[in-house]
PQR file of N, CA, C, O and H, with PARSE charges and radii, in Angstrom:
ATOM      1  N   MET A   1     -55.092-193.214  69.141 -0.4000 1.5000
ATOM      2  CA  MET A   1     -53.957-193.136  70.036 -0.0000 2.0000
ATOM      3  C   MET A   1     -54.118-191.920  70.957  0.5500 1.7000
ATOM      4  O   MET A   1     -54.480-190.837  70.497 -0.5500 1.4000
ATOM      5  N   SER A   2     -53.854-192.093  72.226 -0.4000 1.5000
ATOM      6  CA  SER A   2     -53.991-191.030  73.211 -0.0000 2.0000
ATOM      7  C   SER A   2     -52.840-190.046  73.114  0.5500 1.7000
ATOM      8  O   SER A   2     -51.732-190.386  72.698 -0.5500 1.4000
ATOM      9  H   SER A   2     -53.560-192.973  72.600  0.4000 1.0000
ATOM     10  N   GLN A   3     -53.134-188.819  73.511 -0.4000 1.5000
ATOM     11  CA  GLN A   3     -52.106-187.795  73.584 -0.0000 2.0000
ATOM     12  C   GLN A   3     -51.600-187.746  75.011  0.5500 1.7000
ATOM     13  O   GLN A   3     -52.379-187.870  75.956 -0.5500 1.4000
ATOM     14  H   GLN A   3     -54.033-188.542  73.849  0.4000 1.0000
ATOM     15  N   THR A   4     -50.300-187.567  75.172 -0.4000 1.5000
ATOM     16  CA  THR A   4     -49.732-187.463  76.501 -0.0000 2.0000
ATOM     17  C   THR A   4     -49.064-186.112  76.685  0.5500 1.7000
ATOM     18  O   THR A   4     -48.619-185.478  75.729 -0.5500 1.4000
ATOM     19  H   THR A   4     -49.667-187.467  74.405  0.4000 1.0000
ATOM     20  N   ILE A   5     -49.007-185.690  77.940 -0.4000 1.5000
ATOM     21  CA  ILE A   5     -48.307-184.462  78.293 -0.0000 2.0000
ATOM     22  C   ILE A   5     -47.333-184.769  79.422  0.5500 1.7000
ATOM     23  O   ILE A   5     -47.416-185.821  80.055 -0.5500 1.4000
ATOM     24  H   ILE A   5     -49.369-186.205  78.717  0.4000 1.0000
ATOM     25  N   THR A   6     -46.423-183.859  79.667 -0.4000 1.5000
ATOM     26  CA  THR A   6     -45.406-184.024  80.692 -0.0000 2.0000
ATOM     27  C   THR A   6     -45.734-183.167  81.911  0.5500 1.7000
ATOM     28  O   THR A   6     -46.126-182.008  81.778 -0.5500 1.4000
ATOM     29  H   THR A   6     -46.355-183.003  79.153  0.4000 1.0000
ATOM     30  N   CYS A   7     -45.573-183.736  83.079 -0.4000 1.5000
ATOM     31  CA  CYS A   7     -45.793-183.010  84.325 -0.0000 2.0000
ATOM     32  C   CYS A   7     -44.630-182.044  84.550  0.5500 1.7000
ATOM     33  O   CYS A   7     -43.476-182.473  84.590 -0.5500 1.4000
ATOM     34  H   CYS A   7     -45.254-184.677  83.188  0.4000 1.0000
ATOM     35  N   PRO A   8     -44.912-180.756  84.696 -0.5600 1.5000
ATOM     36  CA  PRO A   8     -43.823-179.806  84.931  0.2800 2.0000
ATOM     37  C   PRO A   8     -43.214-179.933  86.332  0.5500 1.7000
ATOM     38  O   PRO A   8     -42.103-179.455  86.565 -0.5500 1.4000
ATOM     39  N   ALA A   9     -43.927-180.569  87.261 -0.4000 1.5000
ATOM     40  CA  ALA A   9     -43.431-180.693  88.636 -0.0000 2.0000
ATOM     41  C   ALA A   9     -42.416-181.821  88.799  0.5500 1.7000
ATOM     42  O   ALA A   9     -41.382-181.641  89.443 -0.5500 1.4000
ATOM     43  H   ALA A   9     -44.829-180.957  87.072  0.4000 1.0000
ATOM     44  N   CYS A  10     -42.711-182.990  88.213 -0.4000 1.5000
ATOM     45  CA  CYS A  10     -41.828-184.142  88.435 -0.0000 2.0000
ATOM     46  C   CYS A  10     -41.222-184.707  87.155  0.5500 1.7000
ATOM     47  O   CYS A  10     -40.317-185.539  87.212 -0.5500 1.4000
ATOM     48  H   CYS A  10     -43.550-183.136  87.690  0.4000 1.0000
ATOM     49  N   GLY A  11     -41.717-184.259  85.995 -0.4000 1.5000
ATOM     50  CA  GLY A  11     -41.160-184.731  84.729 -0.0000 2.0000
ATOM     51  C   GLY A  11     -41.790-185.997  84.184  0.5500 1.7000
ATOM     52  O   GLY A  11     -41.371-186.488  83.136 -0.5500 1.4000
ATOM     53  H   GLY A  11     -42.452-183.583  85.949  0.4000 1.0000
ATOM     54  N   ALA A  12     -42.795-186.543  84.873 -0.4000 1.5000
ATOM     55  CA  ALA A  12     -43.482-187.729  84.339 -0.0000 2.0000
ATOM     56  C   ALA A  12     -44.037-187.363  82.963  0.5500 1.7000
ATOM     57  O   ALA A  12     -44.656-186.313  82.796 -0.5500 1.4000
ATOM     58  H   ALA A  12     -43.136-186.144  85.724  0.4000 1.0000
ATOM     59  N   SER A  13     -43.812-188.228  81.990 -0.4000 1.5000
ATOM     60  CA  SER A  13     -44.168-187.870  80.610 -0.0000 2.0000
ATOM     61  C   SER A  13     -45.295-188.708  80.033  0.5500 1.7000
ATOM     62  O   SER A  13     -45.487-188.730  78.817 -0.5500 1.4000
ATOM     63  H   SER A  13     -43.308-189.082  82.126  0.4000 1.0000
ATOM     64  N   ASP A  14     -46.037-189.392  80.880 -0.4000 1.5000
ATOM     65  CA  ASP A  14     -47.083-190.288  80.382 -0.0000 2.0000
ATOM     66  C   ASP A  14     -48.478-189.891  80.845  0.5500 1.7000
ATOM     67  O   ASP A  14     -49.339-190.754  81.013 -0.5500 1.4000
ATOM     68  H   ASP A  14     -45.881-189.374  81.868  0.4000 1.0000
ATOM     69  N   LEU A  15     -48.715-188.596  81.052 -0.4000 1.5000
ATOM     70  CA  LEU A  15     -50.040-188.141  81.479 -0.0000 2.0000
ATOM     71  C   LEU A  15     -50.970-188.146  80.276  0.5500 1.7000
ATOM     72  O   LEU A  15     -50.751-187.412  79.312 -0.5500 1.4000
ATOM     73  H   LEU A  15     -48.015-187.895  80.916  0.4000 1.0000
ATOM     74  N   ASP A  16     -51.992-188.959  80.330 -0.4000 1.5000
ATOM     75  CA  ASP A  16     -52.931-189.158  79.222 -0.0000 2.0000
ATOM     76  C   ASP A  16     -54.070-188.146  79.316  0.5500 1.7000
ATOM     77  O   ASP A  16     -54.818-188.144  80.294 -0.5500 1.4000
ATOM     78  H   ASP A  16     -52.170-189.555  81.113  0.4000 1.0000
ATOM     79  N   VAL A  17     -54.204-187.287  78.306 -0.4000 1.5000
ATOM     80  CA  VAL A  17     -55.263-186.267  78.339 -0.0000 2.0000
ATOM     81  C   VAL A  17     -56.657-186.890  78.359  0.5500 1.7000
ATOM     82  O   VAL A  17     -57.611-186.224  78.762 -0.5500 1.4000
ATOM     83  H   VAL A  17     -53.596-187.289  77.512  0.4000 1.0000
ATOM     84  N   CYS A  18     -56.803-188.131  77.939 -0.4000 1.5000
ATOM     85  CA  CYS A  18     -58.109-188.794  77.994 -0.0000 2.0000
ATOM     86  C   CYS A  18     -58.515-189.126  79.431  0.5500 1.7000
ATOM     87  O   CYS A  18     -59.668-189.482  79.677 -0.5500 1.4000
ATOM     88  H   CYS A  18     -56.028-188.672  77.612  0.4000 1.0000
ATOM     89  N   CYS A  19     -57.590-189.015  80.374 -0.4000 1.5000
ATOM     90  CA  CYS A  19     -57.874-189.241  81.790 -0.0000 2.0000
ATOM     91  C   CYS A  19     -57.995-187.897  82.514  0.5500 1.7000
ATOM     92  O   CYS A  19     -57.509-187.746  83.634 -0.5500 1.4000
ATOM     93  H   CYS A  19     -56.654-188.727  80.174  0.4000 1.0000
ATOM     94  N   TYR A  20     -58.633-186.941  81.879 -0.4000 1.5000
ATOM     95  CA  TYR A  20     -58.728-185.580  82.399 -0.0000 2.0000
ATOM     96  C   TYR A  20     -59.690-185.463  83.579  0.5500 1.7000
ATOM     97  O   TYR A  20     -60.619-186.257  83.727 -0.5500 1.4000
ATOM     98  H   TYR A  20     -59.028-187.064  80.969  0.4000 1.0000
ATOM     99  N   ASP A  21     -59.443-184.457  84.412 -0.4000 1.5000
ATOM    100  CA  ASP A  21     -60.374-184.080  85.477 -0.0000 2.0000
ATOM    101  C   ASP A  21     -61.371-183.068  84.936  0.5500 1.7000
ATOM    102  O   ASP A  21     -62.557-183.109  85.262 -0.5500 1.4000
ATOM    103  H   ASP A  21     -58.688-183.813  84.292  0.4000 1.0000
ATOM    104  N   SER A  22     -60.873-182.159  84.103 -0.4000 1.5000
ATOM    105  CA  SER A  22     -61.756-181.190  83.465 -0.0000 2.0000
ATOM    106  C   SER A  22     -61.221-180.847  82.080  0.5500 1.7000
ATOM    107  O   SER A  22     -60.029-180.969  81.798 -0.5500 1.4000
ATOM    108  H   SER A  22     -59.909-182.126  83.838  0.4000 1.0000
ATOM    109  N   MET A  23     -62.141-180.417  81.232 -0.4000 1.5000
ATOM    110  CA  MET A  23     -61.789-180.030  79.869 -0.0000 2.0000
ATOM    111  C   MET A  23     -62.596-178.788  79.522  0.5500 1.7000
ATOM    112  O   MET A  23     -63.819-178.775  79.662 -0.5500 1.4000
ATOM    113  H   MET A  23     -63.109-180.318  81.461  0.4000 1.0000
ATOM    114  N   MET A  24     -61.911-177.748  79.071 -0.4000 1.5000
ATOM    115  CA  MET A  24     -62.586-176.544  78.615 -0.0000 2.0000
ATOM    116  C   MET A  24     -62.352-176.445  77.110  0.5500 1.7000
ATOM    117  O   MET A  24     -61.234-176.196  76.661 -0.5500 1.4000
ATOM    118  H   MET A  24     -60.917-177.759  78.957  0.4000 1.0000
ATOM    119  N   VAL A  25     -63.409-176.641  76.345 -0.4000 1.5000
ATOM    120  CA  VAL A  25     -63.305-176.630  74.893 -0.0000 2.0000
ATOM    121  C   VAL A  25     -63.182-175.188  74.416  0.5500 1.7000
ATOM    122  O   VAL A  25     -64.006-174.337  74.752 -0.5500 1.4000
ATOM    123  H   VAL A  25     -64.318-176.843  76.710  0.4000 1.0000
ATOM    124  N   VAL A  26     -62.142-174.927  73.629 -0.4000 1.5000
ATOM    125  CA  VAL A  26     -61.873-173.593  73.111 -0.0000 2.0000
ATOM    126  C   VAL A  26     -62.439-173.445  71.701  0.5500 1.7000
ATOM    127  O   VAL A  26     -62.971-172.396  71.340 -0.5500 1.4000
ATOM    128  H   VAL A  26     -61.472-175.618  73.356  0.4000 1.0000
ATOM    129  N   ARG A  27     -62.321-174.487  70.929 -0.4000 1.5000
ATOM    130  CA  ARG A  27     -62.922-174.562  69.594 -0.0000 2.0000
ATOM    131  C   ARG A  27     -63.133-176.041  69.292  0.5500 1.7000
ATOM    132  O   ARG A  27     -62.774-176.891  70.108 -0.5500 1.4000
ATOM    133  H   ARG A  27     -61.889-175.340  71.222  0.4000 1.0000
ATOM    134  N   ALA A  28     -63.698-176.357  68.161 -0.4000 1.5000
ATOM    135  CA  ALA A  28     -64.098-177.739  67.847 -0.0000 2.0000
ATOM    136  C   ALA A  28     -62.960-178.749  67.946  0.5500 1.7000
ATOM    137  O   ALA A  28     -63.205-179.932  68.183 -0.5500 1.4000
ATOM    138  H   ALA A  28     -63.990-175.667  67.499  0.4000 1.0000
ATOM    139  N   ASP A  29     -61.717-178.299  67.770 -0.4000 1.5000
ATOM    140  CA  ASP A  29     -60.591-179.238  67.779 -0.0000 2.0000
ATOM    141  C   ASP A  29     -59.566-178.973  68.876  0.5500 1.7000
ATOM    142  O   ASP A  29     -58.514-179.613  68.894 -0.5500 1.4000
ATOM    143  H   ASP A  29     -61.518-177.338  67.578  0.4000 1.0000
ATOM    144  N   LEU A  30     -59.845-178.040  69.796 -0.4000 1.5000
ATOM    145  CA  LEU A  30     -58.847-177.628  70.782 -0.0000 2.0000
ATOM    146  C   LEU A  30     -59.488-177.440  72.155  0.5500 1.7000
ATOM    147  O   LEU A  30     -60.584-176.890  72.272 -0.5500 1.4000
ATOM    148  H   LEU A  30     -60.699-177.520  69.782  0.4000 1.0000
ATOM    149  N   ALA A  31     -58.788-177.906  73.196 -0.4000 1.5000
ATOM    150  CA  ALA A  31     -59.312-177.773  74.554 -0.0000 2.0000
ATOM    151  C   ALA A  31     -58.177-177.618  75.556  0.5500 1.7000
ATOM    152  O   ALA A  31     -57.036-178.003  75.302 -0.5500 1.4000
ATOM    153  H   ALA A  31     -57.898-178.352  73.101  0.4000 1.0000
ATOM    154  N   MET A  32     -58.528-177.037  76.711 -0.4000 1.5000
ATOM    155  CA  MET A  32     -57.614-176.975  77.849 -0.0000 2.0000
ATOM    156  C   MET A  32     -57.964-178.155  78.748  0.5500 1.7000
ATOM    157  O   MET A  32     -59.070-178.230  79.282 -0.5500 1.4000
ATOM    158  H   MET A  32     -59.455-176.724  76.918  0.4000 1.0000
ATOM    159  N   PHE A  33     -57.022-179.069  78.912 -0.4000 1.5000
ATOM    160  CA  PHE A  33     -57.212-180.252  79.745 -0.0000 2.0000
ATOM    161  C   PHE A  33     -56.520-180.032  81.080  0.5500 1.7000
ATOM    162  O   PHE A  33     -55.402-179.518  81.130 -0.5500 1.4000
ATOM    163  H   PHE A  33     -56.123-179.008  78.478  0.4000 1.0000
ATOM    164  N   THR A  34     -57.186-180.422  82.162 -0.4000 1.5000
ATOM    165  CA  THR A  34     -56.591-180.384  83.490 -0.0000 2.0000
ATOM    166  C   THR A  34     -56.696-181.785  84.080  0.5500 1.7000
ATOM    167  O   THR A  34     -57.756-182.409  84.038 -0.5500 1.4000
ATOM    168  H   THR A  34     -58.094-180.839  82.122  0.4000 1.0000
ATOM    169  N   LEU A  35     -55.586-182.273  84.629 -0.4000 1.5000
ATOM    170  CA  LEU A  35     -55.558-183.592  85.235 -0.0000 2.0000
ATOM    171  C   LEU A  35     -54.545-183.624  86.361  0.5500 1.7000
ATOM    172  O   LEU A  35     -53.741-182.703  86.505 -0.5500 1.4000
ATOM    173  H   LEU A  35     -54.725-181.767  84.663  0.4000 1.0000
ATOM    174  N   ARG A  36     -54.577-184.668  87.150 -0.4000 1.5000
ATOM    175  CA  ARG A  36     -53.621-184.867  88.236 -0.0000 2.0000
ATOM    176  C   ARG A  36     -52.534-185.821  87.775  0.5500 1.7000
ATOM    177  O   ARG A  36     -52.813-186.843  87.148 -0.5500 1.4000
ATOM    178  H   ARG A  36     -55.230-185.417  87.033  0.4000 1.0000
ATOM    179  N   CYS A  37     -51.303-185.482  88.089 -0.4000 1.5000
ATOM    180  CA  CYS A  37     -50.182-186.361  87.760 -0.0000 2.0000
ATOM    181  C   CYS A  37     -50.260-187.592  88.660  0.5500 1.7000
ATOM    182  O   CYS A  37     -50.321-187.453  89.882 -0.5500 1.4000
ATOM    183  H   CYS A  37     -51.076-184.652  88.598  0.4000 1.0000
ATOM    184  N   PRO A  38     -50.259-188.791  88.083 -0.5600 1.5000
ATOM    185  CA  PRO A  38     -50.322-189.996  88.904  0.2800 2.0000
ATOM    186  C   PRO A  38     -49.028-190.243  89.691  0.5500 1.7000
ATOM    187  O   PRO A  38     -49.026-191.008  90.656 -0.5500 1.4000
ATOM    188  N   SER A  39     -47.944-189.604  89.284 -0.4000 1.5000
ATOM    189  CA  SER A  39     -46.664-189.808  89.975 -0.0000 2.0000
ATOM    190  C   SER A  39     -46.510-188.925  91.204  0.5500 1.7000
ATOM    191  O   SER A  39     -46.092-189.405  92.258 -0.5500 1.4000
ATOM    192  H   SER A  39     -47.946-188.983  88.500  0.4000 1.0000
ATOM    193  N   CYS A  40     -46.845-187.629  91.086 -0.4000 1.5000
ATOM    194  CA  CYS A  40     -46.607-186.704  92.197 -0.0000 2.0000
ATOM    195  C   CYS A  40     -47.870-186.011  92.699  0.5500 1.7000
ATOM    196  O   CYS A  40     -47.831-185.347  93.735 -0.5500 1.4000
ATOM    197  H   CYS A  40     -47.185-187.239  90.230  0.4000 1.0000
ATOM    198  N   GLY A  41     -48.983-186.151  91.992 -0.4000 1.5000
ATOM    199  CA  GLY A  41     -50.239-185.554  92.422 -0.0000 2.0000
ATOM    200  C   GLY A  41     -50.433-184.104  92.019  0.5500 1.7000
ATOM    201  O   GLY A  41     -51.443-183.497  92.374 -0.5500 1.4000
ATOM    202  H   GLY A  41     -49.014-186.691  91.151  0.4000 1.0000
ATOM    203  N   ALA A  42     -49.482-183.537  91.282 -0.4000 1.5000
ATOM    204  CA  ALA A  42     -49.601-182.141  90.859 -0.0000 2.0000
ATOM    205  C   ALA A  42     -50.761-181.977  89.888  0.5500 1.7000
ATOM    206  O   ALA A  42     -51.076-182.877  89.109 -0.5500 1.4000
ATOM    207  H   ALA A  42     -48.661-184.031  90.994  0.4000 1.0000
ATOM    208  N   LYS A  43     -51.391-180.803  89.952 -0.4000 1.5000
ATOM    209  CA  LYS A  43     -52.443-180.450  89.010 -0.0000 2.0000
ATOM    210  C   LYS A  43     -51.756-179.905  87.756  0.5500 1.7000
ATOM    211  O   LYS A  43     -50.965-178.965  87.833 -0.5500 1.4000
ATOM    212  H   LYS A  43     -51.136-180.072  90.585  0.4000 1.0000
ATOM    213  N   VAL A  44     -52.063-180.499  86.608 -0.4000 1.5000
ATOM    214  CA  VAL A  44     -51.410-180.135  85.353 -0.0000 2.0000
ATOM    215  C   VAL A  44     -52.460-179.707  84.339  0.5500 1.7000
ATOM    216  O   VAL A  44     -53.450-180.409  84.131 -0.5500 1.4000
ATOM    217  H   VAL A  44     -52.706-181.263  86.545  0.4000 1.0000
ATOM    218  N   SER A  45     -52.246-178.567  83.714 -0.4000 1.5000
ATOM    219  CA  SER A  45     -53.148-178.080  82.665 -0.0000 2.0000
ATOM    220  C   SER A  45     -52.354-177.888  81.389  0.5500 1.7000
ATOM    221  O   SER A  45     -51.198-177.464  81.416 -0.5500 1.4000
ATOM    222  H   SER A  45     -51.442-177.997  83.883  0.4000 1.0000
ATOM    223  N   SER A  46     -52.992-178.207  80.265 -0.4000 1.5000
ATOM    224  CA  SER A  46     -52.310-178.076  78.977 -0.0000 2.0000
ATOM    225  C   SER A  46     -53.337-177.894  77.863  0.5500 1.7000
ATOM    226  O   SER A  46     -54.371-178.560  77.838 -0.5500 1.4000
ATOM    227  H   SER A  46     -53.931-178.552  80.243  0.4000 1.0000
ATOM    228  N   MET A  47     -53.034-176.986  76.949 -0.4000 1.5000
ATOM    229  CA  MET A  47     -53.856-176.790  75.759 -0.0000 2.0000
ATOM    230  C   MET A  47     -53.445-177.857  74.748  0.5500 1.7000
ATOM    231  O   MET A  47     -52.274-177.951  74.378 -0.5500 1.4000
ATOM    232  H   MET A  47     -52.193-176.445  76.969  0.4000 1.0000
ATOM    233  N   GLN A  48     -54.414-178.660  74.304 -0.4000 1.5000
ATOM    234  CA  GLN A  48     -54.129-179.778  73.402 -0.0000 2.0000
ATOM    235  C   GLN A  48     -55.225-179.925  72.358  0.5500 1.7000
ATOM    236  O   GLN A  48     -56.366-179.514  72.572 -0.5500 1.4000
ATOM    237  H   GLN A  48     -55.364-178.583  74.605  0.4000 1.0000
ATOM    238  N   THR A  49     -54.868-180.508  71.242 -0.4000 1.5000
ATOM    239  CA  THR A  49     -55.863-180.921  70.266 -0.0000 2.0000
ATOM    240  C   THR A  49     -56.737-181.997  70.915  0.5500 1.7000
ATOM    241  O   THR A  49     -56.228-182.876  71.610 -0.5500 1.4000
ATOM    242  H   THR A  49     -53.942-180.842  71.068  0.4000 1.0000
ATOM    243  N   ILE A  50     -58.033-181.927  70.690 -0.4000 1.5000
ATOM    244  CA  ILE A  50     -58.936-182.927  71.262 -0.0000 2.0000
ATOM    245  C   ILE A  50     -58.697-184.262  70.556  0.5500 1.7000
ATOM    246  O   ILE A  50     -58.851-184.357  69.339 -0.5500 1.4000
ATOM    247  H   ILE A  50     -58.446-181.213  70.125  0.4000 1.0000
ATOM    248  N   PRO A  51     -58.321-185.293  71.320 -0.5600 1.5000
ATOM    249  CA  PRO A  51     -58.073-186.598  70.709  0.2800 2.0000
ATOM    250  C   PRO A  51     -59.320-187.147  70.029  0.5500 1.7000
ATOM    251  O   PRO A  51     -60.439-186.891  70.474 -0.5500 1.4000
ATOM    252  N   SER A  52     -59.129-187.892  68.964 -0.4000 1.5000
ATOM    253  CA  SER A  52     -60.259-188.419  68.192 -0.0000 2.0000
ATOM    254  C   SER A  52     -61.213-189.249  69.046  0.5500 1.7000
ATOM    255  O   SER A  52     -62.419-189.241  68.797 -0.5500 1.4000
ATOM    256  H   SER A  52     -58.220-188.100  68.603  0.4000 1.0000
ATOM    257  N   GLN A  53     -60.701-189.962  70.043 -0.4000 1.5000
ATOM    258  CA  GLN A  53     -61.573-190.801  70.864 -0.0000 2.0000
ATOM    259  C   GLN A  53     -62.468-189.984  71.796  0.5500 1.7000
ATOM    260  O   GLN A  53     -63.396-190.536  72.387 -0.5500 1.4000
ATOM    261  H   GLN A  53     -59.722-189.968  70.245  0.4000 1.0000
ATOM    262  N   LEU A  54     -62.210-188.682  71.941 -0.4000 1.5000
ATOM    263  CA  LEU A  54     -63.064-187.831  72.772 -0.0000 2.0000
ATOM    264  C   LEU A  54     -63.993-186.940  71.953  0.5500 1.7000
ATOM    265  O   LEU A  54     -64.855-186.274  72.527 -0.5500 1.4000
ATOM    266  H   LEU A  54     -61.456-188.234  71.461  0.4000 1.0000
ATOM    267  N   ARG A  55     -63.845-186.909  70.653 -0.4000 1.5000
ATOM    268  CA  ARG A  55     -64.610-185.957  69.834 -0.0000 2.0000
ATOM    269  C   ARG A  55     -66.110-186.183  69.897  0.5500 1.7000
ATOM    270  O   ARG A  55     -66.864-185.211  69.961 -0.5500 1.4000
ATOM    271  H   ARG A  55     -63.144-187.450  70.187  0.4000 1.0000
ATOM    272  N   ASP A  56     -66.569-187.416  69.880 -0.4000 1.5000
ATOM    273  CA  ASP A  56     -68.010-187.672  69.991 -0.0000 2.0000
ATOM    274  C   ASP A  56     -68.538-187.213  71.340  0.5500 1.7000
ATOM    275  O   ASP A  56     -69.615-186.622  71.416 -0.5500 1.4000
ATOM    276  H   ASP A  56     -65.956-188.205  69.828  0.4000 1.0000
ATOM    277  N   GLU A  57     -67.788-187.481  72.408 -0.4000 1.5000
ATOM    278  CA  GLU A  57     -68.176-187.054  73.750 -0.0000 2.0000
ATOM    279  C   GLU A  57     -68.317-185.530  73.804  0.5500 1.7000
ATOM    280  O   GLU A  57     -69.283-185.013  74.365 -0.5500 1.4000
ATOM    281  H   GLU A  57     -66.913-187.961  72.346  0.4000 1.0000
ATOM    282  N   VAL A  58     -67.360-184.822  73.226 -0.4000 1.5000
ATOM    283  CA  VAL A  58     -67.385-183.356  73.216 -0.0000 2.0000
ATOM    284  C   VAL A  58     -68.556-182.852  72.376  0.5500 1.7000
ATOM    285  O   VAL A  58     -69.258-181.923  72.776 -0.5500 1.4000
ATOM    286  H   VAL A  58     -66.575-185.242  72.771  0.4000 1.0000
ATOM    287  N   ARG A  59     -68.760-183.455  71.234 -0.4000 1.5000
ATOM    288  CA  ARG A  59     -69.849-183.038  70.345 -0.0000 2.0000
ATOM    289  C   ARG A  59     -71.203-183.207  71.020  0.5500 1.7000
ATOM    290  O   ARG A  59     -72.037-182.303  70.967 -0.5500 1.4000
ATOM    291  H   ARG A  59     -68.190-184.209  70.909  0.4000 1.0000
ATOM    292  N   PHE A  60     -71.432-184.359  71.656 -0.4000 1.5000
ATOM    293  CA  PHE A  60     -72.716-184.603  72.304 -0.0000 2.0000
ATOM    294  C   PHE A  60     -72.908-183.698  73.514  0.5500 1.7000
ATOM    295  O   PHE A  60     -74.030-183.266  73.781 -0.5500 1.4000
ATOM    296  H   PHE A  60     -70.755-185.093  71.699  0.4000 1.0000
ATOM    297  N   ALA A  61     -71.846-183.402  74.250 -0.4000 1.5000
ATOM    298  CA  ALA A  61     -71.942-182.473  75.379 -0.0000 2.0000
ATOM    299  C   ALA A  61     -72.312-181.082  74.872  0.5500 1.7000
ATOM    300  O   ALA A  61     -73.110-180.386  75.499 -0.5500 1.4000
ATOM    301  H   ALA A  61     -70.935-183.753  74.034  0.4000 1.0000
ATOM    302  N   ALA A  62     -71.738-180.675  73.743 -0.4000 1.5000
ATOM    303  CA  ALA A  62     -72.051-179.367  73.158 -0.0000 2.0000
ATOM    304  C   ALA A  62     -73.523-179.302  72.760  0.5500 1.7000
ATOM    305  O   ALA A  62     -74.177-178.281  72.972 -0.5500 1.4000
ATOM    306  H   ALA A  62     -71.090-181.240  73.234  0.4000 1.0000
ATOM    307  N   ILE A  63     -74.038-180.368  72.194 -0.4000 1.5000
ATOM    308  CA  ILE A  63     -75.447-180.422  71.817 -0.0000 2.0000
ATOM    309  C   ILE A  63     -76.326-180.293  73.056  0.5500 1.7000
ATOM    310  O   ILE A  63     -77.315-179.560  73.040 -0.5500 1.4000
ATOM    311  H   ILE A  63     -73.506-181.197  72.022  0.4000 1.0000
ATOM    312  N   GLU A  64     -75.971-181.001  74.130 -0.4000 1.5000
ATOM    313  CA  GLU A  64     -76.769-180.965  75.364 -0.0000 2.0000
ATOM    314  C   GLU A  64     -76.870-179.573  75.956  0.5500 1.7000
ATOM    315  O   GLU A  64     -77.917-179.196  76.482 -0.5500 1.4000
ATOM    316  H   GLU A  64     -75.167-181.596  74.143  0.4000 1.0000
ATOM    317  N   VAL A  65     -75.790-178.802  75.876 -0.4000 1.5000
ATOM    318  CA  VAL A  65     -75.800-177.472  76.492 -0.0000 2.0000
ATOM    319  C   VAL A  65     -76.085-176.359  75.495  0.5500 1.7000
ATOM    320  O   VAL A  65     -76.108-175.186  75.867 -0.5500 1.4000
ATOM    321  H   VAL A  65     -74.939-179.108  75.448  0.4000 1.0000
ATOM    322  N   GLY A  66     -76.300-176.709  74.243 -0.4000 1.5000
ATOM    323  CA  GLY A  66     -76.618-175.717  73.223 -0.0000 2.0000
ATOM    324  C   GLY A  66     -75.437-174.888  72.766  0.5500 1.7000
ATOM    325  O   GLY A  66     -75.608-173.758  72.308 -0.5500 1.4000
ATOM    326  H   GLY A  66     -76.281-177.662  73.941  0.4000 1.0000
ATOM    327  N   ALA A  67     -74.238-175.441  72.885 -0.4000 1.5000
ATOM    328  CA  ALA A  67     -73.042-174.741  72.448 -0.0000 2.0000
ATOM    329  C   ALA A  67     -72.955-174.721  70.907  0.5500 1.7000
ATOM    330  O   ALA A  67     -73.507-175.591  70.234 -0.5500 1.4000
ATOM    331  H   ALA A  67     -74.100-176.359  73.256  0.4000 1.0000
ATOM    332  N   GLY A  68     -72.281-173.754  70.390 -0.4000 1.5000
ATOM    333  CA  GLY A  68     -72.202-173.554  68.945 -0.0000 2.0000
ATOM    334  C   GLY A  68     -71.642-174.723  68.162  0.5500 1.7000
ATOM    335  O   GLY A  68     -72.117-175.018  67.066 -0.5500 1.4000
ATOM    336  H   GLY A  68     -71.833-173.047  70.937  0.4000 1.0000
ATOM    337  N   MET A  69     -70.621-175.406  68.717 -0.4000 1.5000
ATOM    338  CA  MET A  69     -70.010-176.483  67.958 -0.0000 2.0000
ATOM    339  C   MET A  69     -70.922-177.704  67.821  0.5500 1.7000
ATOM    340  O   MET A  69     -70.646-178.587  67.010 -0.5500 1.4000
ATOM    341  H   MET A  69     -70.234-175.166  69.608  0.4000 1.0000
ATOM    342  N   GLY A  70     -71.983-177.765  68.586 -0.4000 1.5000
ATOM    343  CA  GLY A  70     -72.931-178.865  68.470 -0.0000 2.0000
ATOM    344  C   GLY A  70     -73.924-178.667  67.354  0.5500 1.7000
ATOM    345  O   GLY A  70     -74.681-179.578  67.016 -0.5500 1.4000
ATOM    346  H   GLY A  70     -72.207-177.047  69.245  0.4000 1.0000
ATOM    347  N   ARG A  71     -73.927-177.477  66.777 -0.4000 1.5000
ATOM    348  CA  ARG A  71     -74.853-177.164  65.684 -0.0000 2.0000
ATOM    349  C   ARG A  71     -74.127-177.271  64.356  0.5500 1.7000
ATOM    350  O   ARG A  71     -73.184-176.528  64.084 -0.5500 1.4000
ATOM    351  H   ARG A  71     -73.313-176.737  67.051  0.4000 1.0000
ATOM    352  N   GLU A  72     -74.572-178.189  63.549 -0.4000 1.5000
ATOM    353  CA  GLU A  72     -73.890-178.354  62.255 -0.0000 2.0000
ATOM    354  C   GLU A  72     -74.860-178.214  61.123  0.5500 1.7000
ATOM    355  O   GLU A  72     -74.472-178.322  59.960 -0.5500 1.4000
ATOM    356  H   GLU A  72     -75.338-178.793  63.769  0.4000 1.0000
TER
END
């Protein structure tokens, strides 16, 4: 199940973190997601737990760049 956040500009509450523009991984289970609100176009950033459907993508990206979380 996807995680959603609320746009602080217009109040839209269905912004799906899996539709991110950028993700900055802070630790193996936490990231800062940035996306555009589909309702008003505002840039929205939020610290969220990495959804399970993105964990493999994050893990493989970490391996590609030699990040610590890719080493197990």
